[in-house]
C-alpha positions as CSV (number, residue, x, y, z in Angstrom):
1,M,-88.1,31.3,-81.9
2,F,-87.4,32.4,-85.5
3,S,-84.0,31.1,-86.7
4,Q,-84.0,32.7,-90.2
5,A,-85.7,35.3,-92.3
6,A,-88.4,32.9,-93.3
7,P,-91.7,33.5,-95.0
8,F,-93.3,33.8,-91.6
9,E,-91.4,37.0,-90.9
10,S,-92.5,38.5,-94.2
11,K,-96.2,38.0,-93.4
12,P,-98.3,40.9,-92.2
13,W,-97.9,41.6,-88.5
14,Q,-101.5,40.9,-87.8
15,E,-101.2,37.4,-89.1
16,R,-98.0,36.8,-87.2
17,L,-99.5,38.1,-84.0
18,S,-102.6,35.9,-84.5
19,H,-100.3,32.8,-84.9
20,I,-98.3,33.7,-81.8
21,M,-101.4,34.3,-79.7
22,E,-102.9,31.0,-80.8
23,T,-99.6,29.3,-79.9
24,M,-99.5,31.0,-76.4
25,R,-103.1,30.1,-75.7
26,E,-102.4,26.4,-76.5
27,L,-99.3,26.3,-74.4
28,S,-101.0,28.1,-71.5
29,T,-103.5,25.2,-71.2
30,Q,-100.8,22.5,-70.9
31,T,-100.2,20.9,-67.5
32,D,-97.8,18.2,-68.8
33,P,-94.3,19.4,-69.8
34,Q,-93.7,16.7,-72.3
35,E,-96.9,17.5,-74.2
36,M,-96.1,21.3,-74.0
37,V,-92.7,20.8,-75.5
38,Q,-94.0,18.6,-78.3
39,Q,-96.7,21.1,-79.0
40,Y,-94.2,23.9,-79.1
41,Y,-91.9,22.0,-81.5
42,E,-94.8,21.4,-83.8
43,R,-95.6,25.1,-83.8
44,M,-92.0,26.0,-84.5
45,R,-92.0,23.6,-87.5
46,Q,-94.9,25.6,-88.9
47,V,-93.1,28.9,-88.3
48,N,-89.8,27.8,-89.7
49,P,-90.2,24.8,-92.0
50,H,-86.6,25.2,-93.3
51,V,-85.1,23.7,-90.3
52,D,-84.4,20.0,-91.2
53,R,-83.5,18.6,-87.7
54,R,-83.9,19.6,-84.1
55,L,-81.9,18.2,-81.3
56,A,-81.7,18.8,-77.6
57,L,-79.0,17.9,-75.1
58,S,-78.5,17.9,-71.3
59,R,-75.4,17.6,-69.2
60,R,-77.3,17.6,-65.9
61,G,-75.6,15.3,-63.4
62,L,-72.7,14.5,-65.9
63,A,-69.1,15.7,-66.3
64,F,-67.2,16.8,-69.4
65,P,-67.2,15.5,-72.0
66,K,-70.4,13.5,-71.4
67,F,-73.9,14.6,-72.3
68,R,-77.3,12.9,-73.0
69,I,-79.6,13.3,-76.0
70,T,-83.1,14.4,-74.6
71,R,-84.9,15.1,-77.8
72,F,-84.4,14.4,-81.5
73,S,-86.9,15.3,-84.3
74,E,-86.2,12.0,-86.1
75,W,-87.2,9.8,-83.2
76,Q,-90.4,7.9,-84.1
77,H,-91.3,7.5,-80.4
78,P,-90.1,10.5,-78.4
79,I,-88.7,9.7,-75.0
80,N,-90.0,11.6,-72.0
81,P,-86.8,13.0,-70.4
82,W,-88.5,13.6,-67.0
83,K,-90.2,10.2,-66.7
84,E,-87.8,8.0,-68.7
85,P,-84.3,9.4,-68.1
86,G,-82.8,5.9,-68.2
87,K,-83.8,5.5,-71.9
88,L,-81.9,8.7,-73.0
89,P,-78.7,8.0,-75.0
90,V,-75.5,9.2,-73.2
91,L,-72.6,10.3,-75.6
92,S,-69.2,11.5,-75.0
93,G,-67.0,14.1,-76.8
94,G,-67.2,15.6,-80.2
95,I,-68.6,18.9,-81.4
96,L,-71.8,18.6,-79.3
97,A,-69.8,18.2,-76.1
98,E,-67.7,21.2,-77.1
99,L,-70.8,23.3,-77.7
100,I,-72.8,22.4,-74.6
101,Y,-69.9,22.8,-72.2
102,G,-68.9,26.0,-74.0
103,N,-71.9,27.8,-72.4
104,E,-72.3,30.1,-75.4
105,P,-74.7,30.4,-78.4
106,R,-73.0,29.4,-81.7
107,I,-73.8,29.3,-85.4
108,I,-71.8,27.0,-87.6
109,N,-72.5,27.8,-91.2
110,D,-70.2,25.2,-92.8
111,L,-70.6,22.1,-90.6
112,V,-68.0,19.4,-91.1
113,L,-68.0,16.4,-88.7
114,A,-65.1,14.1,-88.0
115,A,-65.5,10.5,-88.9
116,N,-65.6,9.4,-85.3
117,D,-67.7,12.2,-84.0
118,P,-70.7,10.8,-82.0
119,A,-72.8,13.6,-83.5
120,R,-72.8,12.0,-86.9
121,E,-75.7,9.7,-85.9
122,Y,-77.8,12.9,-85.4
123,L,-76.4,15.5,-87.7
124,A,-75.1,13.5,-90.7
125,G,-75.8,15.4,-93.9
126,M,-76.4,18.7,-92.1
127,R,-74.3,21.8,-93.1
128,S,-75.7,24.5,-90.9
129,L,-76.0,24.4,-87.1
130,Q,-77.4,26.8,-84.6
131,A,-76.7,26.0,-80.9
132,I,-78.8,27.8,-78.2
133,P,-77.8,27.3,-74.5
134,L,-80.6,27.0,-72.0
135,L,-79.3,28.4,-68.7
136,E,-79.7,27.4,-65.2
137,N,-77.7,29.2,-62.5
138,G,-75.7,30.7,-65.3
139,E,-74.7,27.4,-66.9
140,A,-75.8,25.8,-70.1
141,V,-77.3,22.7,-68.4
142,N,-79.4,22.1,-71.5
143,M,-78.9,23.2,-75.2
144,T,-81.1,23.0,-78.3
145,F,-79.8,22.7,-81.8
146,H,-81.4,23.6,-85.2
147,A,-79.8,22.0,-88.2
148,M,-80.1,22.5,-92.0
149,R,-78.8,20.6,-95.0
150,T,-77.7,23.8,-96.7
151,P,-74.7,25.9,-95.5
152,N,-75.2,29.5,-94.3
153,G,-78.7,28.7,-93.1
154,F,-78.8,30.8,-89.9
155,P,-78.3,34.6,-90.1
156,E,-76.3,35.8,-87.1
157,E,-78.6,38.9,-86.7
158,H,-81.5,36.6,-85.6
159,L,-79.4,34.7,-82.9
160,P,-80.1,37.2,-80.0
161,E,-83.9,36.8,-80.4
162,A,-83.6,33.0,-80.8
163,V,-81.6,32.8,-77.5
164,W,-84.0,35.0,-75.7
165,L,-87.1,33.2,-76.8
166,A,-85.7,29.7,-76.3
167,N,-84.7,30.5,-72.8
168,L,-88.1,32.0,-71.9
169,F,-89.7,28.9,-73.2
170,G,-87.2,26.8,-71.3
171,R,-88.0,28.6,-68.0
172,A,-91.7,28.1,-68.6
173,T,-91.1,24.4,-69.2
174,N,-89.0,24.2,-66.1
175,N,-91.7,25.9,-64.0
176,L,-94.2,23.4,-65.3
177,V,-91.9,20.5,-64.4
178,L,-91.5,22.0,-60.9
179,A,-95.3,22.5,-60.5
180,E,-95.8,18.9,-61.5
181,R,-93.2,17.7,-59.0
182,V,-94.7,19.9,-56.3
183,K,-98.1,18.6,-57.0
184,A,-96.8,15.0,-56.8
185,A,-95.0,15.8,-53.6
186,Y,-98.2,17.3,-52.0
187,E,-100.2,14.4,-53.1
188,E,-97.7,12.0,-51.4
189,I,-97.7,14.1,-48.3
190,D,-101.5,14.3,-48.3
191,R,-101.6,10.5,-48.5
192,E,-99.3,10.2,-45.6
193,L,-101.3,12.8,-43.6
194,L,-104.5,10.9,-44.3
195,A,-102.8,7.8,-42.9
196,V,-101.6,9.7,-39.8
197,A,-105.1,11.2,-39.4
198,S,-106.6,7.7,-39.6
199,I,-104.2,6.3,-37.0
200,Q,-104.9,9.3,-34.8
201,R,-108.7,8.9,-34.9
202,S,-108.3,5.2,-34.2
203,L,-106.8,6.2,-30.8
204,L,-109.9,8.2,-29.8
205,P,-112.8,6.3,-28.3
206,E,-114.6,4.4,-31.1
207,Q,-117.8,4.7,-29.0
208,L,-118.6,6.8,-25.9
209,P,-118.9,4.6,-22.8
210,I,-122.1,4.1,-20.9
211,I,-121.5,5.7,-17.6
212,P,-124.1,5.5,-14.8
213,E,-125.5,8.9,-13.9
214,L,-124.1,10.6,-17.1
215,K,-125.1,11.2,-20.7
216,L,-122.2,11.9,-23.0
217,A,-121.6,13.5,-26.4
218,A,-118.4,14.5,-28.2
219,H,-117.2,16.4,-31.2
220,Y,-113.7,16.2,-32.6
221,Q,-112.4,18.4,-35.5
222,T,-108.9,19.0,-36.6
223,A,-107.7,22.2,-38.3
224,R,-105.6,20.1,-40.6
225,R,-105.5,16.5,-41.7
226,A,-104.2,15.5,-38.2
227,G,-104.1,17.4,-35.0
228,G,-103.1,17.5,-31.3
229,D,-106.4,17.4,-29.5
230,Y,-107.1,14.2,-27.4
231,Y,-109.9,12.9,-25.3
232,D,-110.3,9.5,-23.6
233,F,-112.2,7.6,-21.0
234,F,-110.8,5.1,-18.5
235,P,-112.9,2.5,-16.6
236,L,-111.9,2.5,-12.9
237,P,-112.8,0.3,-9.9
238,H,-116.2,0.6,-8.2
239,G,-117.9,1.9,-11.3
240,S,-115.9,5.1,-11.4
241,W,-114.7,6.6,-14.7
242,G,-111.7,8.7,-15.6
243,L,-112.0,11.4,-18.3
244,L,-109.0,12.9,-20.0
245,I,-108.9,15.9,-22.4
246,A,-105.7,17.3,-23.7
247,D,-104.3,19.8,-26.2
248,V,-100.8,19.5,-27.7
249,S,-99.2,22.8,-28.6
250,G,-98.9,23.4,-32.3
251,H,-100.8,21.8,-35.2
252,G,-100.6,19.1,-37.8
253,T,-98.6,16.0,-37.8
254,P,-96.0,16.9,-35.1
255,A,-98.9,17.5,-32.7
256,A,-100.6,14.3,-33.8
257,V,-97.5,12.3,-33.1
258,M,-97.2,13.7,-29.6
259,M,-100.9,13.1,-29.1
260,A,-100.3,9.4,-30.0
261,V,-97.4,9.3,-27.5
262,M,-99.6,10.7,-24.8
263,H,-102.3,8.2,-25.5
264,S,-99.7,5.4,-25.1
265,I,-98.3,6.8,-21.8
266,A,-101.8,7.4,-20.3
267,H,-102.8,3.7,-21.1
268,A,-99.5,2.6,-19.6
269,F,-100.3,3.9,-16.1
270,S,-99.7,1.0,-13.7
271,G,-103.0,0.6,-11.8
272,P,-105.9,3.0,-11.5
273,P,-105.1,6.4,-10.0
274,N,-106.7,7.1,-6.7
275,L,-106.6,10.8,-7.3
276,P,-106.6,12.7,-10.7
277,S,-103.3,14.4,-9.8
278,E,-101.6,11.0,-9.9
279,M,-102.4,10.6,-13.6
280,L,-101.1,14.1,-14.5
281,N,-97.9,13.7,-12.5
282,F,-97.2,10.4,-14.2
283,L,-97.8,11.9,-17.7
284,N,-95.6,14.9,-16.9
285,T,-92.8,12.8,-15.6
286,K,-92.8,10.4,-18.7
287,L,-93.2,13.2,-21.2
288,N,-90.4,15.3,-19.7
289,E,-88.0,12.3,-19.5
290,H,-88.4,11.0,-23.0
291,Y,-90.3,13.4,-25.3
292,L,-90.7,17.1,-24.3
293,G,-87.9,18.3,-22.1
294,D,-86.4,21.4,-23.8
295,S,-88.3,21.0,-27.1
296,G,-90.6,23.9,-26.5
297,T,-93.6,21.7,-26.9
298,F,-96.1,21.4,-24.1
299,I,-99.5,19.8,-23.5
300,T,-102.4,21.2,-21.5
301,A,-104.5,18.4,-19.9
302,F,-107.4,18.0,-17.6
303,Y,-108.1,14.7,-15.9
304,A,-111.3,14.1,-13.9
305,I,-112.7,11.0,-12.1
306,F,-116.4,10.7,-11.8
307,H,-117.9,8.7,-9.0
308,P,-121.5,7.7,-9.9
309,D,-122.4,6.5,-6.5
310,S,-121.8,9.9,-4.9
311,R,-122.2,12.0,-8.1
312,T,-118.9,13.8,-7.3
313,L,-116.2,14.8,-9.8
314,S,-112.6,15.0,-8.6
315,Y,-110.3,16.7,-11.0
316,S,-106.8,18.1,-11.6
317,S,-105.6,20.4,-14.4
318,A,-102.3,21.0,-16.1
319,G,-102.8,24.4,-17.6
320,H,-105.9,23.3,-19.5
321,N,-109.0,25.6,-20.2
322,P,-111.2,25.1,-17.1
323,P,-114.3,23.1,-18.1
324,R,-117.7,24.7,-17.5
325,R,-120.3,23.4,-15.1
326,R,-123.9,24.5,-15.5
327,S,-125.8,24.0,-12.2
328,C,-129.4,23.9,-13.0
329,E,-130.2,23.7,-9.3
330,L,-128.4,26.9,-8.6
331,G,-129.0,28.6,-12.0
332,E,-125.3,29.5,-12.6
333,V,-122.3,28.6,-14.7
334,T,-119.0,28.1,-12.9
335,A,-115.5,27.1,-14.0
336,L,-113.7,24.0,-12.7
337,D,-110.6,26.0,-12.0
338,Q,-109.6,25.1,-8.5
339,A,-106.8,22.7,-9.3
340,Q,-104.6,24.5,-11.9
341,R,-100.9,23.8,-12.4
342,F,-98.4,24.3,-15.3
343,P,-99.0,22.5,-18.6
344,L,-97.3,19.1,-19.1
345,G,-93.7,19.4,-20.2
346,V,-93.0,22.8,-18.7
347,V,-91.5,21.8,-15.4
348,P,-89.9,18.5,-14.4
349,S,-92.1,18.1,-11.3
350,L,-95.7,19.1,-11.8
351,N,-97.0,18.6,-8.3
352,A,-100.6,18.5,-9.5
353,I,-103.3,19.2,-7.0
354,N,-106.9,18.0,-6.8
355,A,-110.3,19.5,-6.3
356,T,-113.8,18.0,-6.0
357,V,-117.2,19.3,-6.9
358,Q,-120.6,17.9,-6.0
359,L,-122.9,17.4,-8.9
360,H,-126.6,17.3,-9.1
361,S,-129.2,15.9,-11.5
362,G,-129.4,18.1,-14.6
363,D,-126.0,19.6,-14.2
364,Q,-124.1,20.0,-17.5
365,L,-120.3,19.8,-17.9
366,I,-118.5,20.9,-21.0
367,F,-114.9,20.0,-21.5
368,Y,-113.2,21.7,-24.4
369,T,-109.9,22.7,-26.1
370,D,-108.8,26.3,-26.8
371,G,-109.8,25.9,-30.5
372,I,-113.4,26.6,-29.3
373,I,-113.0,29.8,-27.3
374,E,-110.1,31.2,-29.5
375,A,-112.1,30.9,-32.7
376,A,-112.0,34.4,-34.2
377,N,-114.2,36.4,-36.5
378,S,-113.0,38.8,-39.2
379,R,-112.5,41.6,-36.6
380,G,-110.3,39.4,-34.5
381,E,-112.9,38.9,-31.8
382,L,-112.6,35.6,-30.0
383,F,-115.6,33.4,-29.4
384,G,-114.7,33.4,-25.7
385,T,-116.1,31.8,-22.6
386,D,-119.2,34.1,-22.4
387,R,-120.6,32.8,-25.6
388,L,-119.6,29.3,-24.5
389,D,-121.5,29.7,-21.3
390,A,-124.5,31.0,-23.2
391,E,-124.8,27.6,-24.9
392,L,-125.3,26.0,-21.5
393,S,-128.3,28.1,-20.6
394,R,-131.1,25.6,-21.3
395,C,-131.1,22.9,-18.6
396,S,-133.5,20.8,-20.8
397,S,-130.9,20.4,-23.5
398,E,-129.3,17.0,-24.2
399,P,-125.5,16.8,-24.6
400,D,-125.7,16.3,-28.4
401,E,-128.1,19.3,-28.7
402,I,-125.6,21.4,-26.7
403,I,-122.8,20.5,-29.1
404,A,-125.0,21.2,-32.1
405,S,-125.9,24.6,-30.7
406,L,-122.3,25.4,-29.9
407,L,-121.1,24.5,-33.4
408,N,-123.8,26.6,-34.9
409,A,-122.8,29.5,-32.7
410,L,-119.2,29.1,-33.8
411,E,-120.2,29.0,-37.4
412,Q,-122.1,32.3,-37.0
413,H,-119.3,33.9,-35.1
414,T,-116.6,33.0,-37.6
415,V,-118.9,33.3,-40.7
416,G,-118.0,29.8,-41.8
417,A,-114.2,30.3,-41.8
418,A,-112.1,27.2,-41.6
419,P,-110.8,26.5,-38.1
420,S,-107.3,27.7,-37.4
421,D,-106.9,25.3,-34.4
422,D,-108.3,21.9,-33.5
423,R,-111.7,21.9,-31.9
424,T,-112.7,19.3,-29.3
425,V,-115.8,19.3,-27.1
426,V,-117.0,16.6,-24.7
427,V,-120.4,17.3,-23.0
428,A,-121.6,15.4,-20.0
429,K,-125.0,15.7,-18.3
430,V,-125.9,14.4,-14.9
431,V,-129.1,12.4,-15.0
432,G,-131.2,10.6,-12.4
433,T,-130.9,6.9,-11.8
434,S,-134.5,6.4,-13.0
435,L,-133.4,7.3,-16.6
436,H,-131.2,4.2,-16.7
437,Q,-133.9,1.7,-15.7
């Protein structure tokens, strides 16, 4: 930092410390490396006004004897080496190439330049030169130079401290550059994830369908920008409706991509399934053949067909959390767990099975993904199915009220912690025909 025994070093230590602290405070507030370097150079001019010229070189991406000028104190309009690298002069050979490829600090106290040395454009009239390598992986990728018009301007006893302090500042600048690049990369990734999330949400039902004998409500929340939960409705012949809820293993963009793949496959089913198992067997076959296989990724899925005319629900499950049924007529909560098979993508042939349940007016059905019951509090206690069942206790509740109550219970259980997994809930309530007239 101090290249010669200048008046600054002869000042009282309190004054020098105050100046250094002021400099460090200013530099610590900088978020732009170009501005930080220029501020640092200005401070150094105040500390050591005897230096007549300052020069910085880089050989990054170049081979001997080429180098580029990155900074020069005589430039009227400084070039930003990180944002305008194409504007930096590239030179070849001469004493500057010898110094930067030499990888060592040097002091030349009687500088004489050859007539054809490219350094003459920057060092003409200078008689003293101090070269300080800035190391990366042990190599002088960059080098700074201080020059004076008088010979013998740089005492050698001050060179160690100059090398030490210049490299510390160089590392700080490099860290700021990396932080700026990381920030830019994160912003780009975030823009891409927002686009993925927007596409993903467009694959979900824009509006819940109007299904005879049912009232519906849904909640969808990803743990990250995009997620792997999926729910959908399929109009079927004779007024029946299919309901699919699924959960891709993992989180984020990979899960969202697989969710989109599953959406495409589900809507490519040729003809309406007569039984729920046909849909799951079809999904499993296609996913295994083209997408999952040995990848380690799997998908839990539950597909049900509701028949309004008989108020029956046929269903089949591929490893999914059993939906809950609250029977207001019987006063009990049961799990729809009579048709379980492996998750999709685990075995080549799923051989899904079917089960059917008779529904009655007032019955409540809650379909959900494991982000609901596996939400944990600070003690690691999961929300669980008992708390879930408790939210189905009031037969008078409407589907949207059940979801609101459930979300409030989750908030209280997790004390507001951000979800670690995607959370999806679809609630259906069986209603009498008279409510639709």
